[in-house]
N, CA and C atoms of all chains as a GROMACS GRO file, in nm:
protein
  552
    1MET      N    1   0.085  -0.122   0.000
    1MET     CA    2   0.000   0.000   0.000
    1MET      C    3   0.087   0.124   0.000
    2GLU      N    4   0.065   0.212  -0.095
    2GLU     CA    5   0.147   0.331  -0.103
    2GLU      C    6   0.092   0.440  -0.011
    3GLU      N    7   0.182   0.490   0.072
    3GLU     CA    8   0.144   0.599   0.161
    3GLU      C    9   0.169   0.731   0.091
    4PRO      N   10   0.104   0.837   0.136
    4PRO     CA   11   0.135   0.971   0.079
    4PRO      C   12   0.284   1.000   0.080
    5LEU      N   13   0.355   0.959   0.185
    5LEU     CA   14   0.498   0.988   0.192
    5LEU      C   15   0.575   0.917   0.082
    6ASP      N   16   0.526   0.804   0.036
    6ASP     CA   17   0.593   0.736  -0.075
    6ASP      C   18   0.586   0.819  -0.201
    7LEU      N   19   0.479   0.896  -0.214
    7LEU     CA   20   0.467   0.982  -0.332
    7LEU      C   21   0.569   1.095  -0.326
    8ILE      N   22   0.599   1.140  -0.206
    8ILE     CA   23   0.703   1.243  -0.193
    8ILE      C   24   0.838   1.181  -0.225
    9LYS      N   25   0.857   1.054  -0.188
    9LYS     CA   26   0.984   0.988  -0.216
    9LYS      C   27   1.016   0.993  -0.364
   10LEU      N   28   0.911   0.983  -0.448
   10LEU     CA   29   0.931   0.988  -0.593
   10LEU      C   30   0.995   1.119  -0.637
   11SER      N   31   0.979   1.225  -0.554
   11SER     CA   32   1.030   1.356  -0.593
   11SER      C   33   1.172   1.384  -0.544
   12LEU      N   34   1.235   1.286  -0.477
   12LEU     CA   35   1.371   1.308  -0.427
   12LEU      C   36   1.463   1.344  -0.542
   13SER      N   37   1.545   1.446  -0.521
   13SER     CA   38   1.639   1.503  -0.617
   13SER      C   39   1.568   1.570  -0.734
   14GLU      N   40   1.437   1.586  -0.722
   14GLU     CA   41   1.362   1.663  -0.822
   14GLU      C   42   1.323   1.796  -0.761
   15ARG      N   43   1.282   1.888  -0.846
   15ARG     CA   44   1.231   2.014  -0.796
   15ARG      C   45   1.087   1.994  -0.750
   16ILE      N   46   1.052   2.059  -0.640
   16ILE     CA   47   0.916   2.051  -0.589
   16ILE      C   48   0.866   2.189  -0.551
   17TYR      N   49   0.737   2.195  -0.529
   17TYR     CA   50   0.670   2.316  -0.480
   17TYR      C   51   0.617   2.284  -0.341
   18VAL      N   52   0.644   2.371  -0.246
   18VAL     CA   53   0.596   2.352  -0.110
   18VAL      C   54   0.516   2.474  -0.068
   19LYS      N   55   0.392   2.452  -0.027
   19LYS     CA   56   0.313   2.563   0.025
   19LYS      C   57   0.329   2.561   0.176
   20CYS      N   58   0.360   2.677   0.234
   20CYS     CA   59   0.385   2.684   0.377
   20CYS      C   60   0.288   2.781   0.444
   21ARG      N   61   0.289   2.777   0.576
   21ARG     CA   62   0.205   2.869   0.652
   21ARG      C   63   0.256   3.011   0.638
   22ASN      N   64   0.169   3.108   0.666
   22ASN     CA   65   0.203   3.250   0.657
   22ASN      C   66   0.223   3.294   0.512
   23SER      N   67   0.144   3.239   0.422
   23SER     CA   68   0.148   3.281   0.281
   23SER      C   69   0.286   3.272   0.220
   24ARG      N   70   0.357   3.162   0.253
   24ARG     CA   71   0.489   3.144   0.194
   24ARG      C   72   0.486   3.024   0.101
   25GLU      N   73   0.566   3.033  -0.003
   25GLU     CA   74   0.580   2.920  -0.094
   25GLU      C   75   0.727   2.899  -0.121
   26LEU      N   76   0.765   2.774  -0.135
   26LEU     CA   77   0.904   2.743  -0.165
   26LEU      C   78   0.909   2.659  -0.291
   27ARG      N   79   1.010   2.686  -0.372
   27ARG     CA   80   1.039   2.594  -0.484
   27ARG      C   81   1.186   2.559  -0.473
   28GLY      N   82   1.214   2.430  -0.478
   28GLY     CA   83   1.355   2.391  -0.466
   28GLY      C   84   1.370   2.245  -0.497
   29LYS      N   85   1.494   2.199  -0.488
   29LYS     CA   86   1.524   2.059  -0.516
   29LYS      C   87   1.523   1.983  -0.385
   30LEU      N   88   1.444   1.876  -0.381
   30LEU     CA   89   1.427   1.801  -0.257
   30LEU      C   90   1.543   1.703  -0.238
   31HIS      N   91   1.611   1.712  -0.125
   31HIS     CA   92   1.720   1.618  -0.097
   31HIS      C   93   1.689   1.527   0.019
   32ALA      N   94   1.606   1.570   0.113
   32ALA     CA   95   1.575   1.486   0.228
   32ALA      C   96   1.443   1.528   0.289
   33TYR      N   97   1.375   1.430   0.351
   33TYR     CA   98   1.253   1.462   0.424
   33TYR      C   99   1.233   1.352   0.528
   34ASP      N  100   1.146   1.379   0.625
   34ASP     CA  101   1.110   1.273   0.719
   34ASP      C  102   0.959   1.273   0.738
   35ASN      N  103   0.907   1.192   0.829
   35ASN     CA  104   0.762   1.185   0.838
   35ASN      C  105   0.701   1.302   0.914
   36HIS      N  106   0.785   1.396   0.963
   36HIS     CA  107   0.730   1.523   1.013
   36HIS      C  108   0.716   1.622   0.900
   37LEU      N  109   0.771   1.582   0.783
   37LEU     CA  110   0.782   1.670   0.667
   37LEU      C  111   0.888   1.778   0.688
   38ASN      N  112   0.980   1.757   0.783
   38ASN     CA  113   1.105   1.834   0.781
   38ASN      C  114   1.169   1.805   0.646
   39MET      N  115   1.235   1.904   0.586
   39MET     CA  116   1.295   1.883   0.453
   39MET      C  117   1.426   1.958   0.439
   40VAL      N  118   1.511   1.908   0.351
   40VAL     CA  119   1.626   1.986   0.306
   40VAL      C  120   1.608   2.010   0.158
   41LEU      N  121   1.610   2.137   0.120
   41LEU     CA  122   1.595   2.177  -0.020
   41LEU      C  123   1.718   2.255  -0.064
   42SER      N  124   1.755   2.243  -0.193
   42SER     CA  125   1.862   2.327  -0.246
   42SER      C  126   1.807   2.413  -0.359
   43GLU      N  127   1.884   2.516  -0.396
   43GLU     CA  128   1.846   2.607  -0.505
   43GLU      C  129   1.702   2.655  -0.483
   44VAL      N  130   1.681   2.712  -0.365
   44VAL     CA  131   1.546   2.743  -0.318
   44VAL      C  132   1.504   2.884  -0.355
   45GLU      N  133   1.379   2.897  -0.395
   45GLU     CA  134   1.320   3.028  -0.417
   45GLU      C  135   1.200   3.037  -0.323
   46GLU      N  136   1.203   3.135  -0.230
   46GLU     CA  137   1.092   3.153  -0.138
   46GLU      C  138   1.011   3.274  -0.183
   47THR      N  139   0.880   3.256  -0.191
   47THR     CA  140   0.793   3.369  -0.226
   47THR      C  141   0.703   3.397  -0.108
   48ILE      N  142   0.707   3.518  -0.057
   48ILE     CA  143   0.618   3.560   0.051
   48ILE      C  144   0.515   3.654  -0.007
   49THR      N  145   0.389   3.619   0.007
   49THR     CA  146   0.282   3.701  -0.052
   49THR      C  147   0.217   3.785   0.056
   50ALA      N  148   0.220   3.915   0.036
   50ALA     CA  149   0.158   4.006   0.132
   50ALA      C  150   0.036   4.070   0.068
   51THR      N  151  -0.070   4.078   0.147
   51THR     CA  152  -0.194   4.136   0.096
   51THR      C  153  -0.218   4.269   0.165
   52GLU      N  154  -0.227   4.372   0.084
   52GLU     CA  155  -0.254   4.504   0.140
   52GLU      C  156  -0.388   4.554   0.093
   53GLU      N  157  -0.458   4.617   0.180
   53GLU     CA  158  -0.592   4.663   0.147
   53GLU      C  159  -0.595   4.814   0.131
   54ASP      N  160  -0.652   4.856   0.024
   54ASP     CA  161  -0.669   5.000   0.001
   54ASP      C  162  -0.796   5.046   0.071
   55GLU      N  163  -0.786   5.153   0.147
   55GLU     CA  164  -0.901   5.196   0.226
   55GLU      C  165  -1.018   5.237   0.138
   56GLU      N  166  -0.988   5.300   0.023
   56GLU     CA  167  -1.097   5.352  -0.062
   56GLU      C  168  -1.157   5.243  -0.150
   57THR      N  169  -1.073   5.176  -0.225
   57THR     CA  170  -1.124   5.084  -0.327
   57THR      C  171  -1.166   4.949  -0.269
   58GLY      N  172  -1.086   4.891  -0.188
   58GLY     CA  173  -1.119   4.758  -0.137
   58GLY      C  174  -0.991   4.679  -0.118
   59GLU      N  175  -0.977   4.572  -0.191
   59GLU     CA  176  -0.860   4.488  -0.170
   59GLU      C  177  -0.760   4.500  -0.283
   60GLU      N  178  -0.637   4.529  -0.249
   60GLU     CA  179  -0.531   4.531  -0.349
   60GLU      C  180  -0.428   4.427  -0.310
   61ILE      N  181  -0.416   4.324  -0.384
   61ILE     CA  182  -0.325   4.216  -0.348
   61ILE      C  183  -0.188   4.242  -0.406
   62VAL      N  184  -0.091   4.251  -0.320
   62VAL     CA  185   0.046   4.275  -0.364
   62VAL      C  186   0.130   4.151  -0.339
   63SER      N  187   0.180   4.091  -0.441
   63SER     CA  188   0.267   3.975  -0.426
   63SER      C  189   0.409   4.023  -0.404
   64LYS      N  190   0.467   3.984  -0.295
   64LYS     CA  191   0.593   4.046  -0.255
   64LYS      C  192   0.709   3.950  -0.253
   65ARG      N  193   0.822   4.006  -0.229
   65ARG     CA  194   0.944   3.943  -0.180
   65ARG      C  195   0.975   3.799  -0.222
   66VAL      N  196   1.071   3.790  -0.308
   66VAL     CA  197   1.125   3.659  -0.343
   66VAL      C  198   1.266   3.652  -0.288
   67ARG      N  199   1.299   3.541  -0.230
   67ARG     CA  200   1.433   3.522  -0.173
   67ARG      C  201   1.494   3.397  -0.232
   68ASN      N  202   1.623   3.400  -0.251
   68ASN     CA  203   1.691   3.280  -0.300
   68ASN      C  204   1.792   3.232  -0.197
   69VAL      N  205   1.786   3.101  -0.169
   69VAL     CA  206   1.876   3.044  -0.070
   69VAL      C  207   1.938   2.919  -0.129
   70GLY      N  208   2.070   2.902  -0.110
   70GLY     CA  209   2.140   2.789  -0.170
   70GLY      C  210   2.101   2.655  -0.111
   71MET      N  211   2.089   2.648   0.020
   71MET     CA  212   2.057   2.522   0.086
   71MET      C  213   1.977   2.554   0.211
   72LEU      N  214   1.862   2.490   0.225
   72LEU     CA  215   1.770   2.527   0.331
   72LEU      C  216   1.711   2.406   0.401
   73PHE      N  217   1.716   2.406   0.535
   73PHE     CA  218   1.639   2.309   0.612
   73PHE      C  219   1.505   2.373   0.643
   74VAL      N  220   1.397   2.300   0.619
   74VAL     CA  221   1.262   2.351   0.646
   74VAL      C  222   1.198   2.266   0.754
   75ARG      N  223   1.151   2.330   0.860
   75ARG     CA  224   1.086   2.253   0.966
   75ARG      C  225   0.946   2.211   0.921
   76GLY      N  226   0.915   2.086   0.946
   76GLY     CA  227   0.792   2.028   0.893
   76GLY      C  228   0.663   2.091   0.941
   77ASP      N  229   0.666   2.152   1.059
   77ASP     CA  230   0.537   2.200   1.112
   77ASP      C  231   0.485   2.325   1.041
   78ILE      N  232   0.563   2.382   0.946
   78ILE     CA  233   0.510   2.494   0.869
   78ILE      C  234   0.457   2.450   0.733
   79VAL      N  235   0.480   2.320   0.700
   79VAL     CA  236   0.445   2.273   0.565
   79VAL      C  237   0.296   2.245   0.557
   80VAL      N  238   0.235   2.295   0.450
   80VAL     CA  239   0.093   2.276   0.426
   80VAL      C  240   0.071   2.178   0.310
   81LEU      N  241   0.152   2.193   0.203
   81LEU     CA  242   0.130   2.113   0.082
   81LEU      C  243   0.262   2.088   0.013
   82VAL      N  244   0.277   1.968  -0.045
   82VAL     CA  245   0.397   1.936  -0.123
   82VAL      C  246   0.352   1.882  -0.258
   83SER      N  247   0.416   1.932  -0.365
   83SER     CA  248   0.371   1.894  -0.499
   83SER      C  249   0.486   1.909  -0.598
   84PRO      N  250   0.477   1.844  -0.714
   84PRO     CA  251   0.571   1.880  -0.821
   84PRO      C  252   0.549   2.026  -0.858
   85PRO      N  253   0.646   2.093  -0.921
   85PRO     CA  254   0.631   2.236  -0.948
   85PRO      C  255   0.504   2.263  -1.027
   86LEU      N  256   0.442   2.376  -1.004
   86LEU     CA  257   0.314   2.408  -1.067
   86LEU      C  258   0.328   2.466  -1.206
   87ARG      N  259   0.450   2.457  -1.260
   87ARG     CA  260   0.468   2.508  -1.396
   87ARG      C  261   0.405   2.408  -1.495
   88VAL      N  262   0.418   2.437  -1.622
   88VAL     CA  263   0.361   2.349  -1.724
   88VAL      C  264   0.421   2.208  -1.712
   89GLY      N  265   0.336   2.108  -1.713
   89GLY     CA  266   0.384   1.969  -1.710
   89GLY      C  267   0.400   1.915  -1.572
   90ILE      N  268   1.679   1.120   1.093
   90ILE     CA  269   1.778   1.154   0.990
   90ILE      C  270   1.829   1.295   1.006
   91PHE      N  271   1.740   1.390   1.046
   91PHE     CA  272   1.784   1.529   1.053
   91PHE      C  273   1.868   1.556   1.177
   92PHE      N  274   1.849   1.476   1.280
   92PHE     CA  275   1.938   1.484   1.396
   92PHE      C  276   2.081   1.454   1.350
   93SER      N  277   2.098   1.345   1.276
   93SER     CA  278   2.230   1.311   1.224
   93SER      C  279   2.282   1.417   1.129
   94PHE      N  280   2.192   1.468   1.045
   94PHE     CA  281   2.230   1.571   0.948
   94PHE      C  282   2.287   1.693   1.019
   95PHE      N  283   2.220   1.738   1.124
   95PHE     CA  284   2.269   1.856   1.195
   95PHE      C  285   2.398   1.826   1.269
   96LYS      N  286   2.413   1.703   1.317
   96LYS     CA  287   2.538   1.669   1.384
   96LYS      C  288   2.656   1.685   1.288
   97THR      N  289   2.634   1.656   1.158
   97THR     CA  290   2.743   1.673   1.061
   97THR      C  291   2.774   1.820   1.038
   98LEU      N  292   2.681   1.909   1.078
   98LEU     CA  293   2.701   2.051   1.054
   98LEU      C  294   2.757   2.124   1.176
   99VAL      N  295   2.781   2.050   1.285
   99VAL     CA  296   2.835   2.116   1.405
   99VAL      C  297   2.968   2.181   1.369
  100GLY      N  298   2.984   2.307   1.409
  100GLY     CA  299   3.105   2.380   1.378
  100GLY      C  300   3.091   2.467   1.256
  101LYS      N  301   2.982   2.447   1.181
  101LYS     CA  302   2.961   2.526   1.060
  101LYS      C  303   2.877   2.650   1.090
  102GLU      N  304   2.890   2.748   1.002
  102GLU     CA  305   2.811   2.869   1.013
  102GLU      C  306   2.673   2.844   0.952
  103VAL      N  307   2.569   2.879   1.030
  103VAL     CA  308   2.434   2.865   0.978
  103VAL      C  309   2.354   2.991   1.009
  104ALA      N  310   2.242   3.006   0.942
  104ALA     CA  311   2.150   3.116   0.972
  104ALA      C  312   2.018   3.052   1.012
  105VAL      N  313   1.972   3.079   1.133
  105VAL     CA  314   1.848   3.020   1.181
  105VAL      C  315   1.738   3.124   1.174
  106GLU      N  316   1.636   3.095   1.096
  106GLU     CA  317   1.523   3.187   1.088
  106GLU      C  318   1.411   3.131   1.173
  107LEU      N  319   1.366   3.211   1.269
  107LEU     CA  320   1.262   3.167   1.361
  107LEU      C  321   1.125   3.202   1.309
  108LYS      N  322   1.025   3.143   1.368
  108LYS     CA  323   0.888   3.169   1.326
  108LYS      C  324   0.846   3.313   1.353
  109ASN      N  325   0.915   3.382   1.443
  109ASN     CA  326   0.881   3.524   1.465
  109ASN      C  327   0.962   3.617   1.376
  110ASP      N  328   1.023   3.560   1.271
  110ASP     CA  329   1.097   3.637   1.170
  110ASP      C  330   1.235   3.683   1.216
  111VAL      N  331   1.274   3.649   1.338
  111VAL     CA  332   1.409   3.681   1.383
  111VAL      C  333   1.507   3.588   1.310
  112VAL      N  334   1.616   3.644   1.261
  112VAL     CA  335   1.718   3.562   1.196
  112VAL      C  336   1.850   3.575   1.272
  113LEU      N  337   1.903   3.463   1.315
  113LEU     CA  338   2.029   3.462   1.389
  113LEU      C  339   2.132   3.384   1.312
  114THR      N  340   2.250   3.441   1.294
  114THR     CA  341   2.358   3.364   1.234
  114THR      C  342   2.459   3.331   1.342
  115GLY      N  343   2.526   3.219   1.326
  115GLY     CA  344   2.626   3.181   1.422
  115GLY      C  345   2.681   3.046   1.388
  116THR      N  346   2.762   2.996   1.480
  116THR     CA  347   2.824   2.865   1.461
  116THR      C  348   2.739   2.761   1.531
  117LEU      N  349   2.707   2.654   1.462
  117LEU     CA  350   2.627   2.548   1.522
  117LEU      C  351   2.712   2.474   1.624
  118HIS      N  352   2.671   2.487   1.750
  118HIS     CA  353   2.751   2.426   1.857
  118HIS      C  354   2.701   2.285   1.887
  119SER      N  355   2.568   2.272   1.894
  119SER     CA  356   2.515   2.139   1.923
  119SER      C  357   2.368   2.133   1.885
  120VAL      N  358   2.318   2.009   1.879
  120VAL     CA  359   2.179   1.986   1.841
  120VAL      C  360   2.133   1.863   1.919
  121ASP      N  361   2.001   1.849   1.939
  121ASP     CA  362   1.952   1.730   2.007
  121ASP      C  363   1.840   1.666   1.926
  122GLN      N  364   1.780   1.561   1.982
  122GLN     CA  365   1.679   1.486   1.908
  122GLN      C  366   1.556   1.569   1.875
  123TYR      N  367   1.531   1.674   1.947
  123TYR     CA  368   1.418   1.762   1.918
  123TYR      C  369   1.457   1.870   1.818
  124LEU      N  370   1.583   1.863   1.771
  124LEU     CA  371   1.637   1.966   1.683
  124LEU      C  372   1.642   2.101   1.752
  125ASN      N  373   1.649   2.100   1.887
  125ASN     CA  374   1.687   2.221   1.959
  125ASN      C  375   1.830   2.252   1.915
  126ILE      N  376   1.863   2.379   1.909
  126ILE     CA  377   1.992   2.422   1.857
  126ILE      C  378   2.063   2.511   1.956
  127LYS      N  379   2.192   2.488   1.971
  127LYS     CA  380   2.276   2.579   2.047
  127LYS      C  381   2.368   2.648   1.948
  128LEU      N  382   2.360   2.780   1.948
  128LEU     CA  383   2.442   2.859   1.857
  128LEU      C  384   2.545   2.937   1.937
  129THR      N  385   2.669   2.941   1.889
  129THR     CA  386   2.768   3.026   1.951
  129THR      C  387   2.811   3.133   1.853
  130ASN      N  388   2.875   3.239   1.909
  130ASN     CA  389   2.924   3.346   1.823
  130ASN      C  390   2.811   3.406   1.741
  131VAL      N  391   2.701   3.434   1.810
  131VAL     CA  392   2.579   3.478   1.743
  131VAL      C  393   2.595   3.621   1.690
  132LYS      N  394   2.556   3.643   1.565
  132LYS     CA  395   2.574   3.774   1.501
  132LYS      C  396   2.441   3.830   1.453
  133VAL      N  397   2.440   3.961   1.442
  133VAL     CA  398   2.323   4.034   1.394
  133VAL      C  399   2.310   4.020   1.242
  134VAL      N  400   2.194   3.980   1.195
  134VAL     CA  401   2.175   3.971   1.050
  134VAL      C  402   2.115   4.100   0.996
  135ASN      N  403   2.003   4.136   1.055
  135ASN     CA  404   1.930   4.251   1.003
  135ASN      C  405   1.873   4.326   1.122
  136GLU      N  406   1.936   4.438   1.159
  136GLU     CA  407   1.900   4.502   1.286
  136GLU      C  408   1.754   4.542   1.298
  137ASN      N  409   1.698   4.598   1.191
  137ASN     CA  410   1.559   4.643   1.206
  137ASN      C  411   1.458   4.530   1.191
  138LYS      N  412   1.508   4.413   1.159
  138LYS     CA  413   1.417   4.300   1.147
  138LYS      C  414   1.380   4.244   1.284
  139TYR      N  415   1.465   4.265   1.381
  139TYR     CA  416   1.432   4.211   1.512
  139TYR      C  417   1.490   4.296   1.623
  140PRO      N  418   1.437   4.281   1.745
  140PRO     CA  419   1.482   4.364   1.857
  140PRO      C  420   1.631   4.349   1.878
  141GLN      N  421   1.692   4.451   1.933
  141GLN     CA  422   1.839   4.452   1.948
  141GLN      C  423   1.884   4.337   2.035
  142LEU      N  424   1.954   4.246   1.975
  142LEU     CA  425   2.008   4.133   2.050
  142LEU      C  426   2.159   4.139   2.045
  143THR      N  427   2.214   4.262   2.035
  143THR     CA  428   2.358   4.275   2.018
  143THR      C  429   2.434   4.222   2.138
  144ALA      N  430   2.368   4.215   2.255
  144ALA     CA  431   2.437   4.166   2.374
  144ALA      C  432   2.454   4.014   2.369
  145LEU      N  433   2.379   3.949   2.280
  145LEU     CA  434   2.377   3.804   2.275
  145LEU      C  435   2.502   3.748   2.209
  146LYS      N  436   2.564   3.649   2.273
  146LYS     CA  437   2.680   3.582   2.215
  146LYS      C  438   2.649   3.437   2.183
  147ASN      N  439   2.586   3.370   2.279
  147ASN     CA  440   2.549   3.230   2.260
  147ASN      C  441   2.404   3.214   2.295
  148CYS      N  442   2.337   3.119   2.231
  148CYS     CA  443   2.198   3.100   2.265
  148CYS      C  444   2.152   2.958   2.242
  149PHE      N  445   2.044   2.924   2.312
  149PHE     CA  446   1.976   2.798   2.296
  149PHE      C  447   1.843   2.828   2.228
  150ILE      N  448   1.816   2.758   2.120
  150ILE     CA  449   1.693   2.782   2.045
  150ILE      C  450   1.607   2.656   2.050
  151ARG      N  451   1.484   2.670   2.098
  151ARG     CA  452   1.393   2.556   2.101
  151ARG      C  453   1.358   2.516   1.958
  152GLY      N  454   1.367   2.388   1.931
  152GLY     CA  455   1.348   2.340   1.794
  152GLY      C  456   1.215   2.381   1.734
  153SER      N  457   1.111   2.386   1.818
  153SER     CA  458   0.977   2.411   1.764
  153SER      C  459   0.958   2.553   1.715
  154VAL      N  460   1.047   2.645   1.750
  154VAL     CA  461   1.030   2.783   1.705
  154VAL      C  462   1.108   2.812   1.578
  155VAL      N  463   1.178   2.709   1.527
  155VAL     CA  464   1.256   2.730   1.405
  155VAL      C  465   1.164   2.719   1.284
  156ARG      N  466   1.181   2.812   1.189
  156ARG     CA  467   1.113   2.798   1.060
  156ARG      C  468   1.210   2.737   0.960
  157TYR      N  469   1.325   2.804   0.940
  157TYR     CA  470   1.425   2.754   0.846
  157TYR      C  471   1.564   2.754   0.910
  158VAL      N  472   1.652   2.671   0.855
  158VAL     CA  473   1.794   2.688   0.885
  158VAL      C  474   1.863   2.699   0.749
  159GLN      N  475   1.929   2.812   0.726
  159GLN     CA  476   2.000   2.832   0.600
  159GLN      C  477   2.141   2.780   0.615
  160ILE      N  478   2.182   2.699   0.517
  160ILE     CA  479   2.310   2.631   0.525
  160ILE      C  480   2.392   2.660   0.400
  161ASN      N  481   2.524   2.657   0.416
  161ASN     CA  482   2.611   2.668   0.300
  161ASN      C  483   2.602   2.538   0.219
  162PRO      N  484   2.568   2.547   0.090
  162PRO     CA  485   2.556   2.425   0.008
  162PRO      C  486   2.681   2.339   0.010
  163ASN      N  487   2.798   2.402   0.025
  163ASN     CA  488   2.923   2.325   0.027
  163ASN      C  489   2.934   2.236   0.150
  164ASP      N  490   2.856   2.268   0.253
  164ASP     CA  491   2.863   2.189   0.376
  164ASP      C  492   2.776   2.065   0.369
  165VAL      N  493   2.706   2.048   0.258
  165VAL     CA  494   2.606   1.941   0.250
  165VAL      C  495   2.639   1.842   0.139
  166ASP      N  496   2.629   1.715   0.171
  166ASP     CA  497   2.642   1.610   0.070
  166ASP      C  498   2.501   1.565   0.033
  167THR      N  499   2.451   1.612  -0.079
  167THR     CA  500   2.310   1.586  -0.112
  167THR      C  501   2.286   1.438  -0.145
  168GLU      N  502   2.386   1.374  -0.204
  168GLU     CA  503   2.365   1.232  -0.237
  168GLU      C  504   2.349   1.149  -0.111
  169LEU      N  505   2.432   1.181  -0.012
  169LEU     CA  506   2.425   1.110   0.115
  169LEU      C  507   2.287   1.130   0.178
  170LEU      N  508   2.238   1.253   0.172
  170LEU     CA  509   2.107   1.286   0.227
  170LEU      C  510   1.998   1.206   0.158
  171GLU      N  511   2.004   1.204   0.024
  171GLU     CA  512   1.899   1.134  -0.050
  171GLU      C  513   1.901   0.985  -0.020
  172ASP      N  514   2.022   0.927  -0.013
  172ASP     CA  515   2.031   0.784   0.020
  172ASP      C  516   1.977   0.755   0.158
  173ALA      N  517   2.013   0.838   0.255
  173ALA     CA  518   1.966   0.819   0.392
  173ALA      C  519   1.815   0.831   0.398
  174THR      N  520   1.760   0.924   0.321
  174THR     CA  521   1.615   0.944   0.321
  174THR      C  522   1.545   0.821   0.265
  175ARG      N  523   1.600   0.765   0.158
  175ARG     CA  524   1.538   0.647   0.099
  175ARG      C  525   1.538   0.532   0.198
  176LYS      N  526   1.650   0.514   0.268
  176LYS     CA  527   1.660   0.405   0.365
  176LYS      C  528   1.561   0.424   0.477
  177GLU      N  529   1.556   0.546   0.529
  177GLU     CA  530   1.466   0.573   0.641
  177GLU      C  531   1.323   0.553   0.598
  178ASN      N  532   1.296   0.586   0.474
  178ASN     CA  533   1.161   0.577   0.424
  178ASN      C  534   1.116   0.434   0.408
  179SER      N  535   1.204   0.344   0.367
  179SER     CA  536   1.166   0.203   0.355
  179SER      C  537   1.132   0.147   0.491
  180ALA      N  538   1.202   0.194   0.593
  180ALA     CA  539   1.176   0.148   0.729
  180ALA      C  540   1.036   0.191   0.772
  181VAL      N  541   0.998   0.313   0.732
  181VAL     CA  542   0.865   0.364   0.768
  181VAL      C  543   0.758   0.283   0.697
  182ALA      N  544   0.779   0.254   0.570
  182ALA     CA  545   0.677   0.184   0.490
  182ALA      C  546   0.657   0.043   0.542
  183ALA      N  547   0.767  -0.021   0.588
  183ALA     CA  548   0.758  -0.158   0.636
  183ALA      C  549   0.686  -0.163   0.770
  184GLY      N  550   0.692  -0.059   0.847
  184GLY     CA  551   0.634  -0.057   0.982
  184GLY      C  552   0.487  -0.023   0.985
   0.00000   0.00000   0.00000
């Protein structure tokens, strides 16, 4: 029986997309993970999305801040979703 | 696996980003099974990002408050990591 974690195993040494808490997203190459979903990623791009509201008009969504990190340990308790990259294919 | 991973990084410079957005850089002194971290030679990364901690030299960080640990890619053997992950994962699947 294949567990969800086995599906993540298929992505080892591949690029993945990780949705995290606090409107953060990571894209990077997966090198390690455990069943807490702690992970080590390389060639990481972090996107933090901030939403700002205009008092007059209503909601103005501003997508902010991209950071690049060469090698990153990610603590599993912030991980919401893990997937292959959301680009084409 | 990550306990062992951090043990291989003892003595290396890392940047620990906490869930409250504080970022501390320093030398990894020790780690435990909860991934609590002891950092020595702690340095200021971004002064306006967090309250003045310039008096701080060494610190103990509870593992649960860590968001990320930024590491020098040269300090990491990715193949070793991937192999260890596969092994650990088969143990999980069998259990």
